[in-house]
N, C-alpha and C positions, 0 to 999 in steps of 0.2 A: 284641136287637141287641148286638153285642160292644162292650166298653169298652176303649179303647187309651190307655195312659199313656206319655208321653215324658219322660224324665229326662235333663237335660244337666248335666254337671259338668266343671269344669276342673281338671285334675290335672297336676302337674309330672312330667316324666320322672325316672327314678331319679337320673340324674347331676346334674340341677338341684336335686333335694331334698338330695342329699349336699352340693352346693356351698353351698346356703343354710344348712344346718346348720353347715358349717365357718365361714361368716361370723359367724353368731350366737355360735359357740363362741369365736372370736377376740375379738369385741366384749365378751362376758361376762368373759373372762379379763382384758382390758385395763381393764375397768371397776373392778376391784379393785386395779389396780396403782398404787402411789404414784409420781407423777411428780416428778422432782427440780425444784427451783426454780432458775431462772437469773436472778439479780439483775443489775441494771445496775451498771456500775463507772464511776467518774469518775477520769480521769487527774489526778494531782496535778502540782505544778510539777516541771519537769525540773531536772537539776543546773545546766544553763546558766541557766535562769530564776532559780533560787536564788542563783546567783552574781551575776546582774544586780541582784537585790533587795539583796544584801549591798553591792554597789558603790554603789547608789543611797543606801543608808542611811549608809554611811561617808562618802560624798561630800557629804552635806548640810552646808553651811557651810564647805566646803573652800576656798572663795574668800575667806573672811573675813580671813585673815592678809594677803593681798595688798591688800585694801581698807584694812586698818589701817595698813600701811606707806605706802600711797598718801596717806592722810589725814595721816600723820606728815610726809611730805615736803612736802605742800601747806600745812602749817600755818605759823604765824609763824616758828618756829625751824627750819623745814626747810632753809632756805638755808645755815644754819651748817654743816650736815653736808657741804656741797659747796664750802666756802671753800677757796681755794688755800692750802695750808700754807706756801708760799714767798712769800706776798704780802708779809709783813713784810720779808723780805729784799729783795724787789723795791723796796719803798718806801724802805727804808734805802739801797739802792744808788742809787736815783734822787735821794734827798736829798743823798747824798754827791757825786753827779755835778754836781748844781746848785751845791752849795757849792764844788766845785772850779772850776766855770766862774765863779762869783762871785769867787773868790780871784784867778783870772786877770784878771778884769775890774778888780779893785782894783789889781793890779800894773800893769796897763796905764794905769789912771787915775793912779797915783802916778808912773809914768814920764813921762806927759804933763805932770804938774804940775811935775816937776823940770825938764823941758825948757823949760817956759814960765816958770819962776821963780815959779809960783803954789803950789808944794808947801808945805803947812802953813798956807796962808791960809784965810780964811773960806769962800771959794768952793770951795776944794778940800775942805774939811770937809763942806760941803753936798753936794757931788758924791759923796763917799764914803758919806755917810749915805743918799743916794738910791739908790745902787747896792746897798748892803747891804739896804735895804728891798725893793728889787725882787727881790733874791736870795731873801729869806725868803718874799716873796709867791709867787715861782715855785715854791719848795719846797712851800708849803702847797697851792697850786693843783694841782700835779702829784700830791702825795700824796692829795689828795681825789679827783682823777680816777681814780687807780689803785685806790683803795679802792672807789669807786662802781662802777667797771668790774668789779672782782672780785666785788662783791656782786650786781650784775646777772647776771653769768655764773653765780654760784652759785644765784641764784634761778631762772634758766632751767633749770639742770641739775636743780634740785629739782622743778620742774614736769614736766620730761621724765621724771624718775624716778617721779613720782606717776602720770603717764599710763601709763608702762610697767607699773607694778605693777597698776593697775586693768585694763589690757589682759591681763596675765598671768592675773589672777583670772578674767576673763571667758572667756579662751581655755581655761583649765583646766576651767571649768564646762561649756563647750560640748563640749569633747573628751570629758569624762566622760559627758555625756548621749549623745553619739554612740556611745560604747562600750556604754553601758547599752541603748540602743535596738537596736543590732546584736545584743547578747546576747539581748535579749527576742525579737527576730525569729527567731533560731536556736532559742531555747528553745520558742517557740510552734510551730514546725514539729515539733520532737520531741514536744511535748505532743499535738498533733493526731495524729501517727503512733501514739503510745501509745494515745490514745482510740480511734482506728480499729481497732487491734488488739483492744481490749476489745469493741468493738461487733461485729466480725466473729466473735470467739469466742462471744459471746452469741447471735448470729444462727445460728451453726452448732449450738449446743446446742439452741436452740428448734426448729430444723429436725429435729434428731435426735429430739427428743421428739415432734414432730408426725408423724414418719414412720409409726408403726404406725396412727395414725388415718387418715392419707392412704391407706395400703394397704387398710384396711377400706373406705374410701370408694370407692377404685378398684374393689375387688371388687364392692361394691354396685352401682356404676354399670354394671359389666360384666354383672352378673346381670340388671339391669333392661333391658339392651339385647338380651337373648336372648328371643325370644317363647316363651310357654308353649304346650305342646301341648293342644289342646282335643279332648275325646272326647265323643261323643254316644251314649247308650245308650237304645234303644227297647224297651219291653216291652209286649206285648199281653195283655190279660186279658179272657177271654170270661165271660159270666154263667153261673151254675150252672143246670143243667137243672131244669125244673118237672115233678114226678112226675105230677101230675094231667094236665097237658097231654100229657105223653108217653103216659100210659095211654090217654087218649081217642084219640090219634092211632093207637096200635097197634090199638085196638079197631075203629076205622073201617077201618083197613087190612084187618083180618081179615074183617070183614063184607063188604067189597067183594070180597074174594078168594073168599069162599064163593059169593056170588051169581054171580060170574063162572064158577065151576066148575060150578054147577048148570045154567047156561045152556049151557055147552059140552057137558056130558054128559047133558043132558036130565033132570036131576034136579029 
C-alpha cells in the first residue's frame, strides 16, 4: 500500500517579506540612535513681578513717618504747633479795649461825682475802686477766655492733623498694596504664558523624538493587518518494489501462459 505525506507551510509573499525586512532594518537602525534629552523648564519671575517685589520691599514701613507725625501731633506738646501766632496781639488788643472802656467809665463816674458834689468824697473813692476792680477782672476773664479758646482750637487742629497723618499713612499703604497686587496679577499672566511656551516647546520636541517610533509602530500594525498567504504542498510516496514478490508473480504469469498455449494448440 502506498504512503502519502502532506506537508503544510505558511510563507509570506515576496512583497511582505521585503516589507518586514524594511521594518526590522529601521528598528535596528533606531535602536542605536542616541535620542536627545528634552528637560523641563520652569519660568522665572517676569519683569513685572520683579518690579512688584521691589515695590513691596521698598514700601515696607513706608507709612511709619506718617504715624510718627500723627503721634507727635497727638502728644502733649502737639497743640503748641497750632497755636495762633496772633493770639498775644488779640489778647493785648482786648485788654486795651477793656482798659479804654474802663477809663471811659471812670470819666463818667467823675463827671457824675462833680455834678452831684460828691467828687473826691469817700463814696466816690469807693466807686472808683470798684470800677477799677471790675475793669481788671474783665480784662483777666477776657484774656483767660481768649487763651483757653485759642488752646482748644489748637488742640482740635492737632487732633485733626494727627488723624490726617494716620489716614495718609494708611492710604499710602493701601494704594501701594493695590499697585503691587495689580503688578503681581499682570506678572503672573506673563509668567504663565512663558511657562506655556516652555511646555509647548518640550511637547513638540518629545513628539519629534517619538515620531520614528510611531512610524515603526504604524508599519508594524499595517503589516499585521495584511493576511499571510497559505500554501499547501502534497507529496505522495509509494513503497519500493519487493524483488521476491515480483519474481514469483512473473513466474506464475509465465506458467499460466504456457498452460494456456498448450491447451490452445493441443500440446
